[in-house]
N, C-alpha and C positions, 0 to 999 in steps of 0.2 A: 473745152477744159475749164473747169471752175478754179477760181483763185480766192484766197483769203488775204485781205489786206492787213498788214501789220506795219503801222507807220507808213513809210514810203516804199515798203517792199511788198511784193505779191508772192505768197507761198502757194504752189499748186496743191489742190485738195488731194491729189494722188499721193502726196507725201504725208498726209494726215490720215491716220486710221481711226475709224469709228467702230465701236462694237456696242451692242445692246444686250443688257442682262436684266434679270428681275430685280426690282428695287427692294430695299429692306423697309422695315417699319410697318405701321398699321395700314390697313386698306382692304382687308378681307379678301373676297374672291377676286376682285380686280387685280390686286397686287400679286396674287398667286398665278394669274393667267397671262398677264401682259408683261413683256420685256420693255419697260419704259425707262430704265436707267441707262444713260449713255456714257460711255467711257471713250475719251479721246486719247490717242497715243501718238506721240511725235518725237522723232529723233533729231535733235538740233545738229548733231555731228554729221549726219548723212544728208542733210538738206543742201541742195545745190544753190540755193538763193543767197546764202550768207557768205560773207568773206571770212577769212581765217580769224581776223580780229573780232568780228561779230560773233563767230562761233565761240571764241575764248570768253568773250563777255557774257554770252548766254550760259556757258558752262559754270562760270563763277557766280552769276546772278541766280541761276536755277539750281545751284548745288544741293540744296536741301530738298528740292522737289523731284530730282531725277532718281530713277531706279539704278541698281548696280550696273545694268546694261547701258545706262545713259539715255533712257527713254523718259520723256515727260508724260505723266498720266494725269488727266483731269477728268473728274466724273461729275455728273449732275443727275439728281433724282427728285428734284423739288416738285416737278409737275407730273400730272397723270399721263400726259401724252409724250411719246418718244420724240416727236418733232419739236415740241417746246423745250425739252431737255437738251436736244441737239443744238438748238439756237443758243441756249444758255451756256452750254459747254464751249461753244465757239466764241461767245462774248468773253468768257473767262480766259480762254486761250489768248485772244487778242490782247486783253488787258495785261496778262502775265508776261507775254512776249514783249510788249511795248515797254513795260517797267524794266525788264531785264536788259533790253537793248539801249535804254537811256543811259548816256554817259554819266558817270558820277560827277557831282558838282565839286569844283575846286574850292578848298577851304581858304578863305581870306583871313590872313593873320590880322588880329586886332591887338592894339596895345591895351594893357590893363590901365585904367584911369588912375591918376595920381592919388585921388581921394581913397580909392579902394586899396591901393598899396599902403597908404598911410594907416588906414583903419586896420589892415591885416597886421602891420607891425605893432600897432597899439595893443591889439588883442594878444599878440605873442608876449609883449612886455608884461601885460596884466597877468597872464597865465603864469609867467615866470615868477612874478612877485608873489602870487598866491602860493606857489610851490615852495618858494624860498621861506615864507612865513611858517610853513609846516615843519621845517627842520628845527631841531633843538637849538637853543641859544648857546653859543660858545662864550664863556665868561673869561677867557684868557687875556 
C-alpha cells in the first residue's frame, strides 16, 4: 500500500482519488488525443488518519477550496505527460495540506511606543486647530 506523507502523517493513497481528463488550451492534435490533465480528489472528513481537531483545522483552512460535498479538488495540466501532472498535483496537495494543518501563530501583543502615541496626539490637535480656524469668528 502506498502512502503520501503530509508533515508527520501518512495518508494512504487509497483515500486519494485521481482522474485524468483532456487538458484545455493550445496543443493541437496531442491535446485532443491524450488525457494528460490530472485531477486529485480528497475528502478530509472521511480520512481515517486525522484526529477530530485536525479535521476541524482542515475544514476551516480549506474552506474556500472545498466543494459543497466537502471534497478538495486539485488539478494540474502544465505538462504534456499525465505522469508529470500527477507528480505536480501530489506536490500541490502536500503543500496545501501542510499549510492547512499548520497551527495559527499566536499574536504577541505589543505596546505602542511613547513617541508614536505623542505624534498621534499632536496630529489630532493640529487637525482640530485647522478645523477650528475654518469656523466663522464670533465677535460677542
